[in-house]
N, C-alpha and C positions, 0 to 999 in steps of 0.2 A: 379295807375291813368291812366295808358295810354292804348291805344289801340295796341301799339306795340307790346306786348308781353303778351296777353291774355289768353295764353295756361296755361297749368297747372303748369309748372314750368320752366321758361325760364332759370333759373341757369344751368339746365341740361335737356334742351329742347331735346338734342340728346343723350338719356341716356342708359346704359347698364341694359339689363335684370337682371343681377346679383345684380344691386343695390337694396337696401332694398326699399319696398315700402313705402310712408309716411303713418303715422296713420290715420285713416278715419276723427278725429277730424282736423287735420293738412289739410288734402285734402279738407274738408268741407270749411275751411277757405280759401284755394287758390280758390276753385270754386266760392266763394260768392265774394271774391275779384275781381276775373277776370271778372264776370258779371258785377259787378258795374264800374270797369275800362272802360269796352267796351261799356256800356251805355253811361257813360259821353263822351268818345271820340266820339261816333256816334252823340251825341247830338250836340256837337260842330261843327262836320263836316256838319251835316244838316244845323246849323244856319249859318255857315260862318262868315265873316266879323269880327268884333272885339270879339264876344265871343270865335271863333276859335282862333285868335290870342293871347287873354288872356289865352285860354287853354295852348298853346304851350309857351307862355312866363312864366307861372307858372312853367310848366315843366322844362323849361330851367334853372332858377334860382334854383330849386331843384336838378337837375343834377349837376349844378356847385358847389352847396354846399355840395353834396355827394362826388364829386371830391376833392374838398379841405380838407374835413375831411379825407378822404381815403390817400390822399397824406401826411399825418402826420400833418394836420392842418396848413392851410395859417395863416399869421397874419390877424388882424381884418381889417387893411387898404386895403390889397389886396383883400379881399373878397368885400369890399365896392366899390372898383374900378371894379372888376368882375360882380357884381350886377348891378352898374351903366351903365356900357356897355351893358349889356342885355335888362336893361329897356329902355335906349336910341334906340339901335337897334329896339325894339318892336315898339316903338312909331313911329320911322322913317318907319317901314315896314307898319304899319297902316296907314300911311299917303301916301303908295306907293313910298316913296323915299328909295328904296332898296340898291342903292349904299351908301347912307349915313348910312343905317343900317349896312351893310357890314363894311365900315370905322370905326362904332363905336366897333364891335368885334373886328377888328384889333386893335384900339386903347387901348381897354381893354387888350388885349393878351400884348401889349408892356408895359402898365401900371403895371400889375400885375409882369411881368419879371422884370421891373425896380425896383419895391418896394420890392421884395422879394430876400435877399441875402443868402439865405440858399441853399443847394446843390440840393434841389428839386425844384428850381425855374422854371426850364424849363417845368418839369411836371405840376406844378400848374398854369403856363400861359396856356398850352396847354388845361386846364379845362375850360378857357373861349370860345377858338374855338370849342370844344366838345361840350359844351352846346349851342354854338351859332348854331350849325348844328340842333340841336332839335329844335330851334327856326325858323329858317329862311328856312329850306327844306320844311316842310310842308306848310308854309305860301306861299312860292315861287309857290309850285305846285297848291295851292287852288286858287292862284291869277288868273289864267287862266280860263276866265269866261265860256268857252265853255267844256272845259276838266277838269277842276279842281275837280270837285265832284268826277267823275269817278276815276281820278288817285287817290285820296286818298283811295278811296273805295278798288280799286285793290290793293294799297300798304297794306293797312291794312289786306286784305285777303290772301295776300303771306305772309307777316311774321308771321301772327296768325297761320297759316296753316303750316307752316315750323315748329314752337315751337309744336304745338298740334301733328300733325302726326309723327314728330321726337321723341317726347316723347313715344308715344304708339308703334311706330315700334321698335325703339331702346329697350324698355323693353320687347317687346315680342320676338324679334330675337336674340338681343345680338350681339356677334361677335368681331372681331378686332376693336380697339380702334382708334379713329380719329385723337385726338391730345393729347396722355397720358400726356405729359409733362405739358401741359396747362391746360387740364381739364380732367382727368382721367375716366369719366364717359361717355363721348360721343362716340358713336361708327359710324363705317361707315354705317351700317344698317339704324340707327336714321337719319343720314345724307340724304341718299338716300330716305329714307322713307319722310322726312321732304319736300325734294326738289319735290318728286312727288306730295305730297299733295298741295303744293305751286301753281304747275303747272294746277292742276284741279280746285283749288279754283279760281285762277286769271282767267283763262278761264270762268268758270262759272260765274264770276262778268260781263265779258265782254259779255257773250252771253244774260245774264238776263237784262243788261242794254241796250242792243242793241248797244252798241259801240258807241254812239252818232251818231245816224243815220246810224249805220252800217260802219263808217269809220274806225274802229279799228277792224282788223281781227284776229279771234282767233289762227292761226298758228303764227303770230309774237308775240302776247299777250303770248303764250306760251313760246317763246324763252327769252322774257323779265322776265317773272315770274320765269323762272329757274336761270336767273343771278342774279336777285334780292334775290331768295332763298339763293343762294351760297354767296352772300354778307352779309346778315342777319346772316347766321352761322358763317362768318368770323367776322362780328362785334361781336358776342357773344364771341366767342374766344378771340378776343382782350381785351374785358372787363376782362374775366377770367385771361388772362396774367397780366393785370394792378392789379387786386386784389391778385394775388400770389405773384407779387413783393413786394407789400406793406403789405402782411401777412393778407389779409381781406377776410373773408369769403363773406359777404353780404354788399353792399354799405351804408344800412341802414336798419332800421326795420320800415319804414314809412307805409309800406303796409302789412298788416295781412296776414300770410302765403307766403308772396312773397319776402320780402326783401326791397330793395330800389327802387328808380325811374329808377337808372341806371342798375340794375338788369332787369327791365322791358322793358328798352328802347335800350339795347346796340344792337339788331338786326335791330330794325327801323332806329337808327341814322346811321347805316352803308347803309342799302338798301334807306332810304328816302334821304341820302345824296347823293348816286350814281344816284337816279332817278333825283333830282333836277338838279344836274350837267348836266347829259346826256341832260335833257330837256331844260336848258339855253342853251347849245351849239348848239343844234338842231333847237330850236323854239324861242330861244329869252326871255326875261322877261314876255311879255304878252301872250306867249304861251308855257311855259315851259312843262305843262302837255301834250300838243299836241306833242310837240318834244320828250317826252319821251315815249308816248304810240303809235303814228304812225311810222311805219317803211316800 
């Protein structure tokens, strides 16, 4: 569904060349799904406003449901609380009340934690916060009238290129594994290839877009792209560690050839969350994209 990981295989975006290549039919499914997801995401970005908000609200609810199922199934009441919190946050964000949106997410975390007495209550409550990042990070960045569109396109380019270049460079070169205890197929060569691809793609977006009247310099943009690529790969590893903890291979099977929304959004959640946080700290609510891009 998403732009976050429209590469060939986000689960092993930084992969070992020794891993068996997917069958051609499976690769075809992945490519078709990737094109459809990228097209939907780009359409939402260009339209902006409520279509953009609804796109990410749907993604957030899907991620929350996958997280709930993956952590051995939250009670129905906890799922209702979580979905209600995300819906309330989406409505508030659409009206520009971002403080209320954040409060809704916090309330949802507290409600799920209070209503779940199992040993996994902390994990299940964390799912609301995780999905909240899916919802609020891109919306906060897009809210910036001057730099919002450029910021989202830049973020997409960095995360997608990290996955795509990581996949192909890792498969071609192989070598030492990046984090064998968490994701055995990822390699250092793939990680470096993904980071390099992200820097090139990020700078290309800035150059082609003109950096909003030349205000965004390519040099700092390259540094930002590198940091976000590292964050994206860390997000991928984090989701892999959560799946490994609960003995799950894919978050779901909702996307043909790809797995679940979480499998596609793991890198984007980390990179987008970092970008939004940096933007808010440096630029404030109305200029978060500017704060994230201008250094």
